[in-house]
N, C-alpha and C positions, 0 to 999 in steps of 0.2 A: 504494500500500500504506500502510495506517494505521501511524503510529509508535506502538509500545507505550508505554503510560503507566506510568511508574515509580511505585511506591507506597512510602509510609513507614508502617511498622507503628505502631499506636497504643500497643501494650503492654497494652491492655485485653482480657482474655480474652473472646472472643465478639463484640467490636465490629467487628473487621476483616471478619468474615463478612457484615456488613450493608452493606459499601461496597467490594466487589471487592478486598479485601486491604489497606485502610487509606487514609490521606490521600494525595493526590497530592503527589509530591515538589515542593519549592520553591513550595508554596502557602501561603496564609494562611487559617486556620480560627478561627472564634469558638466558644468553649465558654461558653454562657450558662445562667444558672439563678439561682434565689433563694438566700438565705443558707442554708448547710448542705447544698446540693444535691450537692456533691462536685466543684466546679470545680477547686479547687487540687489535690485528690487526683488528678484526671484528668491535669492537666498534669505533676505530679511523676512520675506513673506513666509518662507519655509520655517524659519525660527519662530516667528510670531504664532504660526499655527501650532507648533509644538507647545508653546507656553500655554495656549488656550486648552490644550489637551493634557496639561500637567507634566510635560516633558521638558526638562531643563536644557538650555542651549548655550553654545559658545561660538562667538564670532572672532575669528583670527584674522588679523590684517597684517600684511607685509608692506603696505604702501599708504593707503588713505589715512587721514587723521580720524581717530576713533570718534571724537566729538562731532565731526561732520557727518559721519555715518549715522549716528544716533539722531542728529537733526534731520537728515534726509528721511529716515524712517518715520519721524513724527509727521511729516507732510501727508503720509497715508493714514494717519491716525494710530500709529503703532508707537506707544510710549514705552520704549525699552528701559528708560531710566528707572522706573518704579520696580521693574523686575530685576534690574541690576542691584538695586538697593536691597532686595530680598534674596540676593545670591541665587536667583533662578535663571539668569541669562547674563553671562559675563562677556565683556569685550576686551580683548588683549591685542597688543601690537608687538610683533617681533621685528627686530632689525634684519634687513636682508643679509647682513654679515654674520648673523647668529649661527653657531655651530649646529648642524642638523641633529646631532645626538642630544644636545642641550634642549632643543625644541621638543624632541620626542620625550625627554624626561619631564619637562614642564607640562606638556600635554597630558601625560599619564597622571601627574599629580592633580591637575585641574579637573579631569574627568572624575577621579575618585573623590575629590574634595566637594565638588558641587553636584555630583550624581548626573553628569551630562549625558544626554541621549542624542542630541543633534549638534553637529559642528559644521560651520561654514568657513572656508578659507578664501580670502580675497586679496590679491590674485595668487594662484599657486605658482605661476611662472617665476615670480620673484624669488620663491624658495629655492629654485634651481639655478638662478642666475649666477650665484657665487661659485658654482661648480663648472669647471671648464670642459671636462671630458664627458662624452655621452655615457660612458660606462659608469662614471661617478654619479651622474644625474639619475640614470636608471636605478642604480643601487639605492640612492637616497630616497627616491620616490617610492620604490618598492617597499623599503623598510617602513616608510610613513604609512602607506596604504595598509600594509600588513598589521602594523601596530593598531591602527584605528579599528580595523575589523576585530582584532582580538579584544579590544576594549568594548566591543558591542555597541558602537555608536553608528548612526547613519550620517554620512558625510557628503556635503556638496563642495566642490572645488571650482572656483570661477577661473576661466581662462580667456584672455582677450585674443581675438583674431583680428589681424590687421585688415582694414576694409570691412567686408561683411561676409559671413559664411554663405557658401553657395547653397541654393535650394535644391540643386541637383545632387542626389546622393551618390551618383556615379562619377562625380567630378574629380574625386581622388585628392581633395584638398587636405592639408594638414590642419588639425584642430587645436594644436598647441605650438608654442614657440620652439619647444625642443623636440616635438614629434614623438614623444615617449609616453606621456601620461595617459593619452587616450587608449593605449593598449593595456595599461595597468588597471584602468577603472572598470567598474561593473556596468556603468551606464554612461551614455554621452548624449546630452541634450544641447541643441543649437538654437540660439535666438537670433532672429533676423529683423533688422530695423527697416528693411525694405521688403515687404511681404508679398501677398498675393493680389494686392489692389482691392478696390471696392470698399467695403465697410471697414476693413482693417488693413492698414499699410504695414503690418508686422506679422510675423509668423514664428511658430515654434515647431521643431522637428526632433523626434527621438531617433537618433541614428542607431543606437544600440541600447539594450537593457537585458542583461543576462537573466535567464529563467523567467522571461516574460514575453508573451505574445502581444506585441504593442503595435499601434498604428505607425506606419513607416513614412508616410508622406508628410509634407508641411501642412500645418493647420493654422488658420488665422488666429491672431490674438490681439489684445489691446492692453495698453497701460492706462488705467483709469486713476481717478483720485483716491481709489481704495486698493490700488495695486494691480497686478496682472490678472487678466481674465482671458481664458481660452474661449473662443466664440462658441457658445453652446450649440448652435445649429450645426457646427462642424465637428463637435466632439462626440 
């Protein structure tokens, strides 16, 4: 008898219908797209959904100012500051020059201390920038992904694509700066700021999601004043 696959909701209206109820629990997913495509909004919405379900979260930044991230979330009505004060959602920033092993150690401590169930990294590419050789990048990213799975947290990693991701799944484009992380992740979701036209000029596409029979083509989406919404008539 097959073991049921436990799902973790995305918090994105319409998205979970595309992938049998959401991300696989304790998996690592990439959210990739060009500038302004909605990557940070997607991740913050994912964390907010977790908080509403009693699942503590962690937002890890290698680049943006943490205060600005919290302010950006407030635009959508997500007041993370009150959850931070309650130790239910923590925001931390690591320097790009941080030793990968030290980052792993601190992540392990944070997950245990605050009972973290969901983690977002923004952007993951900066984590690998300090490593010059592809073998070192692959090893560090593999260790990070393996650690997070052992800690039984569901993880989203943002990755910026220069320009905009192609809507053609056969285009063979790279989905990360290093061309490595997409092969180590369990799921890959691309966001498109130039979408299908018509009612929504944006789109979302699930390129892969292991152990999931998902919709494979691009689906229109919008970024509203309450966050991202996958168009219900298409989902």
